[in-house]
C-alpha positions in Angstrom: 0.0 0.0 0.0 1.0 3.6 -0.6 1.2 4.4 3.1 3.8 1.7 3.7 5.7 2.7 0.6 6.0 6.3 2.0 6.9 5.1 5.5 9.7 2.8 4.3 11.1 5.5 2.0 11.2 8.0 4.9 13.0 5.5 7.1 15.5 4.6 4.5 16.5 8.2 3.8 16.8 9.0 7.5 19.0 6.0 8.0 21.1 6.9 5.0 21.6 10.5 6.2 22.7 9.2 9.6 25.2 6.8 8.0 26.6 9.6 5.8 27.0 11.9 8.9 29.1 9.1 10.4 31.4 9.1 7.4 29.9 6.1 5.5 29.3 6.1 1.7 25.7 5.1 1.0 24.0 4.1 -2.2 20.2 3.9 -2.5 18.7 2.1 -5.5 15.2 3.4 -6.0 12.8 1.5 -8.4 11.1 3.7 -9.2 10.8 7.5 -8.6 7.5 7.3 -10.6 6.0 4.8 -8.2 7.2 6.8 -5.3 5.6 9.9 -6.7 2.3 8.0 -7.2 2.5 6.7 -3.5 3.0 10.3 -2.2 0.2 11.5 -4.4 -2.1 9.0 -2.7 -1.1 9.8 0.9 -0.4 13.5 0.9 -3.4 15.6 2.1 -5.0 17.4 -0.8 -3.7 21.0 -1.4 -6.8 21.8 -3.5 -4.5 22.3 -6.5 -4.2 19.4 -9.0 -1.7 19.4 -11.8 -2.1 17.7 -15.1 -2.4 14.0 -14.9 -4.1 14.1 -11.4 -0.9 14.9 -9.4 -1.5 17.1 -6.4 0.6 20.2 -6.3 2.2 19.1 -2.9 2.6 15.4 -3.7 6.1 15.7 -5.2 7.7 17.9 -2.6 8.9 15.2 -0.3 10.1 12.9 -3.1 12.1 15.9 -4.5 13.6 16.3 -1.1 14.4 12.6 -1.0 16.2 12.8 -4.4 17.8 16.1 -3.4 19.4 14.5 -0.3 22.1 12.9 -2.5 25.5 14.6 -1.8 29.0 14.4 -0.8 29.7 15.8 2.7 33.0 17.3 3.7 34.7 15.2 6.3 31.7 12.8 6.0 30.4 10.2 3.7 28.5 10.5 0.5 24.9 9.6 -0.5 24.3 8.5 -4.0 20.8 7.8 -5.2 20.2 5.8 -8.4 16.6 5.8 -9.4 14.5 4.5 -12.3 11.6 6.3 -13.8 8.8 4.7 -15.8 8.0 6.5 -19.1 5.9 5.8 -22.1 3.4 3.9 -20.0 0.4 5.7 -21.4 -0.3 7.3 -18.0 -0.3 11.1 -18.0 0.5 11.0 -14.3 3.7 9.0 -14.9 4.8 11.5 -17.5 4.1 14.5 -15.2 6.1 12.8 -12.4 9.0 12.0 -14.8 9.1 15.6 -16.1 9.3 16.9 -12.5 12.4 14.9 -11.9 14.0 15.0 -15.3 17.2 17.0 -15.3 17.6 16.9 -11.5 20.2 14.2 -11.4 23.8 14.3 -12.4 23.4 11.6 -15.1 20.6 10.2 -17.1 20.8 6.7 -18.7 17.9 6.2 -21.1 17.1 2.6 -21.9 15.5 1.9 -25.3 13.1 -1.0 -26.0 14.2 -1.1 -29.7 17.8 -1.8 -28.7 16.6 -4.4 -26.1 14.3 -6.1 -28.7 17.4 -6.5 -30.9 19.1 -8.3 -28.0 21.8 -5.7 -27.7 22.8 -5.1 -24.1 23.2 -2.7 -22.4 20.1 -1.4 -24.2 21.1 2.3 -23.8 20.0 5.1 -26.0 23.5 6.6 -26.4 22.4 9.9 -27.9 19.9 10.7 -25.2 22.0 9.5 -22.3 24.7 11.5 -20.6 26.4 13.0 -17.6 26.2 16.7 -16.5 29.5 18.4 -15.9 31.5 15.6 -17.6 34.3 18.1 -18.0 35.0 17.6 -14.3 35.3 13.8 -14.8 37.5 13.4 -17.8 40.6 15.0 -19.3 40.1 17.7 -21.9 41.6 15.4 -24.5 39.1 12.6 -23.7 36.2 15.1 -23.5 37.1 16.3 -27.1 37.1 12.7 -28.2 33.7 12.1 -26.5 32.2 15.0 -28.5 33.6 13.6 -31.7 32.2 10.2 -30.9 28.7 11.7 -30.2 28.8 13.4 -33.6 29.6 10.1 -35.2 26.9 8.2 -33.3 24.1 10.7 -33.5 23.1 10.2 -37.1 23.3 6.4 -36.9 20.1 5.8 -34.9 19.7 4.1 -31.6 20.3 0.5 -32.4 23.1 1.1 -34.9 24.9 3.5 -32.7 24.9 1.1 -29.7 26.0 -1.9 -31.9 28.8 0.3 -33.4 30.1 1.5 -30.0 30.0 -2.0 -28.5 31.9 -3.4 -31.4 34.6 -0.7 -31.0 34.8 -1.2 -27.3 35.1 -5.0 -27.5 38.2 -4.4 -29.7 40.0 -2.6 -26.8 40.9 -3.6 -23.2 39.9 -0.3 -21.5 38.3 3.0 -22.1 41.7 4.6 -22.2 42.8 2.3 -24.9 39.6 3.0 -26.8 40.1 6.7 -26.6 43.7 6.4 -27.6 42.7 4.4 -30.7 40.5 7.3 -31.9 42.1 9.6 -34.5 40.8 13.1 -33.8 
């Protein structure tokens, strides 16, 4: 039931925060932010203002706070939240919830059914997936190569781009070797 879903969520985030305060690194796997949003929509008292899809205006405040708790604390631990979101379900509510959280994370990995149906794994839509502030994670030379790679993959289509990338990656032993093999 929704009430229990919300209760467990609140307990988990509080426990995670305490662990982080004591220097621990915590990872929460949340499947899914959409279901969590639906649960809160059911249990939160009505604000009288209903958004598109039947979502109460206050329903997503606490899930956003939950998601916003992810951080790295100086002289403490870190809290990482990896969450899934249901999209293309035909439910307007699911789309509204997804749109509220879209862009709030540091990274988005979009899975694609067409890629999965072709039995290509991981079934990632390379062109729609990415990391924010990637310039803080890789060298300028590798970042430049990543941009070139995206320009090559983008016109190929979802399935072909993933097959192409996997083929090239299988031919090398590491990401560094892969990037070194690129002529840019």
